[in-house]
C-alpha positions in Angstrom: 0.2 -0.1 -0.2 1.0 3.6 -0.6 0.3 6.5 0.8 -0.5 9.6 -1.5 -1.2 13.2 -1.7 -3.4 14.8 -4.2 -3.2 17.6 -6.2 -6.1 19.4 -7.5 -6.7 22.4 -9.1 -10.7 21.7 -9.8 -13.4 19.6 -9.7 -11.7 16.4 -9.1 -13.8 14.4 -10.9 -10.4 11.9 -11.2 -9.4 12.3 -7.3 -13.2 11.4 -6.9 -12.0 8.4 -8.9 -9.4 7.3 -6.9 -11.9 7.8 -3.4 -14.7 5.4 -4.8 -11.9 2.7 -6.4 -9.5 3.0 -3.0 -12.8 2.3 -0.8 -14.3 -0.3 -2.7 -10.6 -2.3 -2.4 -10.1 -2.1 -5.6 -6.7 0.1 -5.2 -4.2 -0.4 -2.2 -3.6 3.1 -1.3 -3.9 5.8 1.6 -5.1 9.1 0.7 -2.9 11.3 2.9 -3.9 15.0 1.9 -5.4 16.6 -0.3 -3.9 20.7 -1.5 -5.3 22.7 -4.2 -3.3 25.8 -4.7 -6.8 27.5 -5.2 -9.4 28.4 -3.0 -13.0 27.1 -2.9 -12.6 24.4 -5.6 -15.0 21.1 -5.8 -12.0 19.1 -5.3 -11.3 20.1 -1.8 -15.2 19.4 -0.8 -14.8 15.9 -2.3 -12.0 15.3 -0.2 -14.1 16.7 2.8 -17.0 15.0 2.1 -15.1 11.5 2.4 -12.3 12.8 5.2 -9.6 14.0 4.1 -7.3 16.1 5.0 -7.4 18.8 3.0 -4.7 22.3 2.4 -4.3 25.0 -0.4 -0.9 26.6 -0.7 -2.3 30.6 -2.7 0.0 30.9 -5.6 -0.3 34.6 -5.1 1.3 34.0 -1.9 5.2 33.1 -3.1 7.6 34.7 -5.2 8.6 31.9 -7.9 7.8 28.9 -9.2 10.4 27.2 -7.4 9.2 28.8 -2.8 5.7 28.0 -3.8 7.1 23.5 -4.9 9.6 23.9 -1.5 6.5 24.6 0.2 4.4 22.1 -1.4 7.2 19.3 -0.5 7.0 20.6 2.5 3.5 19.4 3.5 3.6 16.5 1.4 6.0 16.0 3.3 3.9 16.4 5.8 1.7 14.3 5.6 4.2 11.4 4.7 3.5 11.4 1.0 5.6 8.7 -0.7 3.7 9.0 -4.0 1.9 12.3 -5.3 -0.7 12.5 -7.3 -1.7 15.2 -9.7 -5.1 15.2 -10.5 -6.3 18.3 -12.8 -3.2 20.8 -11.0 -2.7 22.9 -13.5 1.5 24.0 -12.4 4.2 22.9 -13.8 6.4 21.2 -11.1 10.2 22.2 -10.8 13.2 20.7 -9.1 12.2 21.3 -5.2 9.2 18.5 -5.8 11.2 17.0 -8.9 14.4 16.4 -6.1 12.0 15.6 -2.9 9.5 13.3 -5.1 12.3 11.4 -7.6 10.2 9.5 -9.6 7.4 9.6 -6.9 5.1 11.4 -9.0 3.1 11.1 -11.7 0.9 12.7 -14.0 -2.4 11.6 -16.0 -2.6 13.1 -20.0 -6.2 13.3 -22.5 -3.7 12.3 -25.2 -1.5 9.5 -26.0 1.8 10.7 -25.6 4.6 11.4 -27.3 0.9 13.1 -29.3 0.2 16.5 -28.1 1.8 17.7 -25.1 0.3 21.1 -23.3 -3.2 21.6 -23.6 -6.5 21.9 -25.6 -5.5 18.5 -26.9 -9.0 17.3 -27.7 -9.5 19.5 -29.8 -5.1 19.7 -31.3 -6.7 15.4 -31.4 -9.1 16.2 -34.1 -8.0 19.2 -36.2 -4.7 16.3 -36.5 -7.1 13.7 -37.8 -5.6 10.9 -35.6 -8.7 8.0 -35.9 -7.2 7.3 -31.5 -6.9 9.5 -29.0 -7.0 8.0 -25.5 -5.4 8.9 -22.1 -1.8 8.1 -20.0 0.2 8.1 -17.0 3.2 9.3 -16.9 5.9 10.4 -14.6 6.6 13.4 -14.3 9.5 15.9 -15.2 11.0 18.4 -15.7 9.4 18.7 -19.0 5.6 19.3 -20.0 3.9 15.6 -20.3 7.4 14.2 -20.7 8.2 11.7 -17.9 8.1 7.8 -18.9 5.0 6.1 -20.0 3.4 3.8 -17.4 0.1 3.5 -18.4 -2.4 4.0 -21.8 -5.6 4.3 -22.2 -6.9 3.9 -26.1 -10.1 5.5 -27.2 -11.4 5.2 -30.8 -12.0 9.3 -32.7 -15.5 8.9 -34.3 -16.0 11.3 -37.4 -18.9 13.4 -36.1 -16.2 13.9 -32.6 -16.9 17.3 -30.9 -14.2 18.2 -28.5 -17.0 17.8 -25.8 -17.6 14.1 -26.8 -14.0 13.3 -27.4 -13.2 14.4 -24.6 -15.9 13.0 -22.0 -14.6 9.6 -23.7 -10.9 9.8 -22.6 -12.1 10.9 -19.5 -14.4 7.7 -18.5 -11.1 6.2 -19.1 -9.6 8.4 -16.7 -11.2 7.4 -14.5 -10.4 4.3 -15.0 -7.1 3.4 -15.9 -5.8 6.5 -13.1 -5.8 4.3 -10.2 -4.6 0.6 -11.6 -0.9 3.5 -12.2 -1.4 3.7 -8.1 -2.2 0.5 -7.5 0.2 -1.2 -9.1 3.0 1.5 -8.0 1.6 0.8 -4.6 2.4 -3.7 -5.7 6.2 -2.5 -6.5 5.1 -4.2 -9.7 6.3 -1.6 -12.2 10.7 -1.6 -13.2 11.7 1.6 -15.0 14.7 1.2 -17.9 15.5 4.4 -18.7 12.1 5.5 -20.5 11.0 2.3 -20.6 8.6 1.3 -17.9 8.1 -2.5 -16.9 5.2 -4.0 -15.3 6.5 -7.0 -13.5 4.8 -10.0 -13.6 2.5 -8.7 -15.8 0.4 -9.9 -18.9 1.3 -10.4 -22.7 -0.9 -6.8 -24.9 -2.7 -9.0 -27.3 -4.7 -8.0 -29.8 -5.0 -4.3 -32.2 -7.6 -1.6 -32.8 -8.6 -0.1 -36.3 -10.4 3.1 -37.2 -12.7 3.2 -39.9 -13.0 -1.3 -38.7 -13.2 -1.6 -42.4 -11.4 -4.8 -42.5 -11.2 -5.8 -45.7 -9.9 -8.9 -45.3 -12.3 -10.5 -42.6 -14.8 -12.2 -44.6 -14.3 -11.2 -48.3 -11.9 -13.7 -50.8 -11.2 -11.0 -53.3 -11.8 -11.9 -57.4 
């Protein structure tokens, strides 16, 4: 089991999925604290409803990102946090946090990294014409959405998709795989080999996806 601190900036739907997975014994973790950089966000209310400690660290109280992150790391250490989980935390993590929690900070991103890092990624995916999108849980490093990939989930991009419909399909997968990532980290089943993250004793992936599903060779014999 791993003791986690969850960092939030908004509504906290991924936080809720983690809470639900822990309470239903699907995810072996304990949330020690939920910290927000904004006051009055609904994620804090979600945590309080479940009896989880909350704190707010306002960016306006600090002159630099590094000084903010120094204080953030100290608060997390105070609660005995072993894994930091970013759940809609809208700040770039800097060196004081990375040094305090080396390869112990994870994030979820609504695209199949390394494609489409940054913001507005569902819009970029549709405009680029990709046939699949999805979400990625990854370790956090000094870059933007550039750390080693832990787990990904894939969804098709439909011809009539809007940013809203694609975002909803991806978010459903975020809620599924984020607790899974936390669970396997807590079990000590991950090995990081350079940029590759290997799941120890995991099943081999099988099958392939196709979009559009034309399958011209499935049931036809060419003349």
